DOTOR-429565 format. One record per residue: residue number from 1; residue in three letters; x, y, z of N, C-alpha, C, O, CB in turn. Coordinates in steps of 0.001 Angstrom, whole numbers. Glycine has a CB too. Layout:
% residues N
REC  gumar  palo      nc1      nc2      nc3     cac1     cac2     cac3      cc1      cc2      cc3      oc1      oc2      oc3     cbc1     cbc2     cbc3
REC    NUM   ala        X        Y        Z        X        Y        Z        X        Y        Z        X        Y        Z        X        Y        Z
...
***
This chain:
% residues 83
REC  gumar  palo      nc1      nc2      nc3     cac1     cac2     cac3      cc1      cc2      cc3      oc1      oc2      oc3     cbc1     cbc2     cbc3
REC      1   met     3784     8450    13396     3982     9504    12402     2565     9837    11966     2031     8917    11346     4935     9051    11165
REC      2   ala     2100    10523    12074      682    11329    11778      428    11656    10288     -750    11711     9935      657    12799    12566
REC      3   lys     1421    11884     9351     1493    12360     7906     1455    11049     7430     1006    10987     6285     2790    13288     7387
REC      4   ala     1749    10069     7882     1751     8290     7147      293     7721     7327      116     6508     7210     2971     6964     8145
REC      5   asp     -682     8511     7589    -2140     8209     8356    -2883     7759     6862    -3346     6692     6457    -3030     9882     9348
REC      6   ile    -2744     9234     6217    -2985     8832     4891    -2852     8036     3702    -3737     7601     2965    -2857     9303     4638
REC      7   val    -1520     7908     3630     -946     6940     2915    -1546     5470     3348    -1797     4657     2458      561     7081     3106
REC      8   glu    -1771     5143     4730    -2196     3825     5236    -3581     3661     4745    -3942     2606     4225    -2114     3696     6814
REC      9   arg    -4377     4691     4896    -5797     4804     4325    -6276     4672     2698    -7265     4023     2358    -6194     6127     4740
REC     10   val    -5486     5328     1857    -5354     5352      780    -4956     4205      238    -5532     3912     -809    -4768     6194      555
REC     11   val    -3892     3233      750    -3584     1815      320    -4279      535      718    -4347     -556      150    -2384     1600      664
REC     12   asp    -4879     1074     2096    -5967      195     2564    -7061       49     1736    -7731     -971     1578    -6458      598     3745
REC     13   tyr    -7179      953     1301    -8983     1325      483    -8746      480     -757    -9579     -399     -975    -9465     3411     -147
REC     14   ile    -7495      650    -1798    -7086      541    -2549    -7105    -1096    -2944    -7645    -1725    -3854    -6152     1263    -2371
REC     15   val    -6275    -1463    -1844    -6175    -3002    -1942    -7631    -3981    -1741    -7979    -4922    -2454    -5096    -3418     -744
REC     16   lys    -8508    -3277     -229    -9624    -3718     -177   -10842    -4066    -1064   -11719    -4921     -943    -9837    -3167      419
REC     17   ser   -10618    -3174    -1940   -11552    -3064    -3162   -11197    -4125    -4548   -12028    -4529    -5361   -11430    -1422    -3661
REC     18   ile    -9726    -4425    -4531    -9477    -5362    -5645    -9589    -6769    -4936    -9736    -7695    -5734    -7975    -5103    -6395
REC     19   val    -9557    -7058    -3846    -9462    -8541    -3180   -10578    -9276    -2916   -11482    -8560    -2484    -8861    -8538    -1938
REC     20   glu   -10875   -10462    -3011   -11940   -11231    -2642   -12247   -11480    -1134   -13304   -11809     -595   -11757   -12403    -3266
REC     21   glu   -11134   -11251     -659   -11207   -11381     1030   -10457   -10111     1663    -9331   -10169     2156   -10355   -12907     1646
REC     22   pro   -11186    -9043     1583   -10917    -7687     2270   -10404    -7629     3965    -9548    -6947     4529   -12359    -6890     2140
REC     23   glu   -11507    -8841     4533   -10898    -8715     6038    -9852    -9511     6251    -9900   -10015     7373   -11830    -9055     7136
REC     24   glu    -8754    -9883     5501    -7656   -10268     5255    -6447    -9324     4958    -5266    -9655     5061    -7888   -11012     4401
REC     25   val    -6876    -8206     4607    -5793    -7235     4257    -5473    -6705     5430    -6231    -6676     6400    -6124    -6164     3270
REC     26   ser    -3748    -6032     5380    -3274    -5818     6440    -2608    -4743     5759    -2310    -5137     4632    -2615    -6877     7197
REC     27   val    -2272    -3645     5937    -1456    -2557     5770     -809    -1951     7099    -1423    -1556     8090    -2243    -1571     5080
REC     28   thr      447    -1967     6911     1625    -1539     8235     2703     -653     7721     3518     -928     6840     2523    -2960     8925
REC     29   ile     2588      459     8404     3296     1823     7915     4870     1469     8741     5192     1548     9927     2291     3578     8586
REC     30   val     5266     1254     8097     7542     1199     8696     7654     2500     8316     7278     2976     7245     9217      -78     7513
REC     31   glu     8282     3170     9396     8987     4586     9169    10418     4018     8810    10777     2957     9320     8983     5738    10649
REC     32   gln    11229     4696     7955    12224     4494     7583    13219     5694     7672    14415     5404     7627    12002     3997     6511
REC     33   gly    12894     6909     7782    13162     7883     8578    12281     9063     8839    11065     9001     9025    14188     8247     8204
REC     34   pro    13020    10150     8834    11778    11270     9211    10770    11497     8537     9649    11711     8999    12109    12493     9296
REC     35   asp    11243    11458     6760    10123    11664     5630    10205    10397     4683    10152    10453     3454    10391    13139     4681
REC     36   asp    10350     9165     5492    10108     8306     4452     9857     7166     5056    10486     6689     6001    11100     8197     3500
REC     37   val     8634     6576     4338     7933     5438     4973     7747     4041     3867     7946     4104     2654     6384     6067     5485
REC     38   val     7461     3213     4377     6888     2073     3683     5824     1182     3902     5802      392     4846     7644     1403     3581
REC     39   ala     4809     1303     2931     3576      423     3448     3755    -1003     2940     3961    -1512     1838     2090     1005     2900
REC     40   glu     3569    -1507     4363     3677    -3232     3930     2444    -3736     3910     1683    -3624     4871     4512    -4251     4966
REC     41   val     2085    -4437     2635      429    -4953     2444      762    -6609     2371     1539    -7236     1651     -530    -4244      678
REC     42   arg     -169    -7039     3432     -359    -8371     3455    -1749    -8816     2784    -2644    -7972     2828     -244    -8793     4861
REC     43   thr    -2018    -9988     2195    -3373   -10465     1958    -3720   -11849     1966    -2723   -12553     2131    -3761   -10042      822
REC     44   ala    -4770   -12475     1846    -4868   -13589     1638    -3802   -13974      779    -3246   -13118       91    -6010   -13835     1269
REC     45   lys    -3435   -15240      742    -2409   -16006     -368    -3426   -15935    -1951    -2922   -15553    -3007    -2028   -18084      269
REC     46   ser    -4425   -16237    -1871    -5270   -16398    -2828    -5717   -15044    -3354    -6603   -15048    -4209    -6313   -17212    -2380
REC     47   asp    -5106   -13651    -2862    -5401   -12583    -3484    -4223   -11997    -4084    -4353   -11094    -4911    -6044   -11763    -2678
REC     48   met    -3097   -12426    -3745    -1558   -11702    -4132    -1301   -11396    -5475     -566   -10474    -5829     -325   -12603    -3793
REC     49   gly    -1980   -12263    -6330    -2252   -12355    -7706    -3109   -11204    -8061    -3047   -10756    -9206    -2884   -13662    -8068
REC     50   arg    -3654   -10848    -7461    -4644    -9691    -7839    -4347    -8709    -7793    -4408    -7917    -8733    -5614    -9525    -7312
REC     51   val    -3798    -8397    -6305    -3020    -7017    -6094    -1512    -6707    -6919     -933    -5629    -6783    -2690    -6960    -4456
REC     52   ile    -1132    -7503    -7541      118    -7623    -8300     -339    -7589    -9243     -274    -6391    -9518      994    -8599    -8215
REC     53   gly     -896    -8159   -10187    -1577    -7999   -11372     -830    -8371   -12338      211    -8974   -12075    -2020    -6809   -11600
REC     54   arg    -1231    -8064   -13824     -550    -8752   -14431     1028    -7910   -15136      983    -6799   -15665    -1596    -9318   -15362
REC     55   arg     2217    -8668   -14994     3140    -7699   -15060     3510    -6849   -14302     4512    -6201   -14604     3003    -7187   -15755
REC     56   gly     2838    -6598   -13121     2980    -5794   -11649     2457    -4575   -12174     3051    -3526   -11925     4636    -5591   -10874
REC     57   arg     1258    -4577   -12978      779    -3331   -13410       50    -2559   -12109      142    -1390   -11735     -240    -3587   -14674
REC     58   val     -982    -4093   -11383    -1965    -2975   -10179     -991    -2878    -9193    -1224    -1937    -8434    -3624    -3641    -9338
REC     59   ala      -22    -3481    -8934     1104    -2887    -7768     1658    -1650    -8271     1738     -660    -7543     2459    -3924    -7453
REC     60   lys     2081    -1648    -9591     2569     -375   -10159     1914     1162    -9857     2425     2244    -9565     2467     -614   -11568
REC     61   ala      291      626   -10114     -644     1733    -9780     -655     2061    -8103     -946     3212    -7780    -2187     1273   -10325
REC     62   ile     -413     1289    -7269     -760     1243    -6113      435     2037    -5240      343     2725    -4224    -1045     -195    -5800
REC     63   arg     1654     1639    -6097     2738     2277    -5706     2130     3954    -6018     1938     4757    -5104     4181     1675    -6602
REC     64   ala     1935     4199    -7193     1535     5338    -7449     1003     6323    -6953     1516     7415    -6712     1118     5258    -7985
REC     65   ala     -465     5835    -6712    -1595     6260    -5510     -938     6668    -4250    -1002     7779    -3723    -2619     4990    -5078
REC     66   ala     -202     5473    -3775      396     5619    -2299     1393     7011    -2555     1226     7949    -1776     1417     4003    -1722
REC     67   gly     2344     7132    -3559     3503     8116    -3840     2639     9558    -3601     2952    10542    -2930     4256     7915    -5599
REC     68   ala     1748     9363    -4199      683    10602    -4650      280    11263    -3327      400    12458    -3054     -833    10021    -5500
REC     69   ala     -219    10285    -2545     -723    10528    -1097      261    11067     -395       65    11932      458    -1186     9338     -356
REC     70   gly     1734    10461     -785     2493    10960      271     3213    12176     -142     3992    12879      501     3402     9961      765
REC     71   glu     2775    12276    -1387     3637    13825    -1773     2636    14936    -1239     3106    16064    -1095     3934    14148    -3742
REC     72   glu     1432    14741     -962      546    15632     -684     1186    15985      885     1393    17171     1144    -1061    15032     -860
REC     73   val     1453    15080     1781     2010    15502     2896     3510    15538     3327     3847    15573     4510     1432    14886     3654
REC     74   gly     4246    15528     2447     5844    15681     2241     6475    14498     2866     7546    14512     3473     6496    17065     2944
REC     75   ile     5712    13471     2662     6977    12313     2655     7192    11561     1113     6792    11747      -36     6542    10926     3895
REC     76   ser     8147    10525     1896     8569     9741      534     7843     8476      923     7799     8112     2098    10384     9498      192
REC     77   val     7278     7813      -53     6532     6294      199     6852     5633     -501     6910     5842    -1713     5220     6045      150
REC     78   gly     7209     4446      194     7293     2803     -846     6634     1928     -234     6368     1948      968     8813     1973    -1094
REC     79   val     6202      766    -1344     4873     -208    -1050     5743    -1589    -1253     6581    -1946    -2081     3295       -6    -2338
REC     80   glu     5128    -2205      -72     6004    -3677     -434     4944    -4613        7     4214    -4514      993     7650    -4006      509
REC     81   phe     4995    -5719    -1073     3926    -6470    -1036     4513    -8150      -55     5479    -8817     -428     3393    -6612    -2849
REC     82   ile     3901    -8392      811     4546    -9655     1532     3568   -10616     1335     2352   -10455     1226     4893    -9515     3128
REC     83   asp     4297   -11742     1299     3387   -13022      853     2908   -13559     2572     2184   -14541     2733     4551   -14495     -257
***
């Protein structure tokens, strides 16, 4: 799905900017429907806490940015952080 490429790039850029081991970051787009995708984010174990943040604030901000990117191309976006 070409529309989801922007979401993948946005999430990848943000997460790599936060972590200490950017080479360990992996963002996979999973299609849930015609206009519905989930970005699965994987990082090094030591970086997962940074990505989620205190009380999930950083994760919430990443979800908001991904949602805004998806909105630009007309798709609904979810973000999951995978251990």
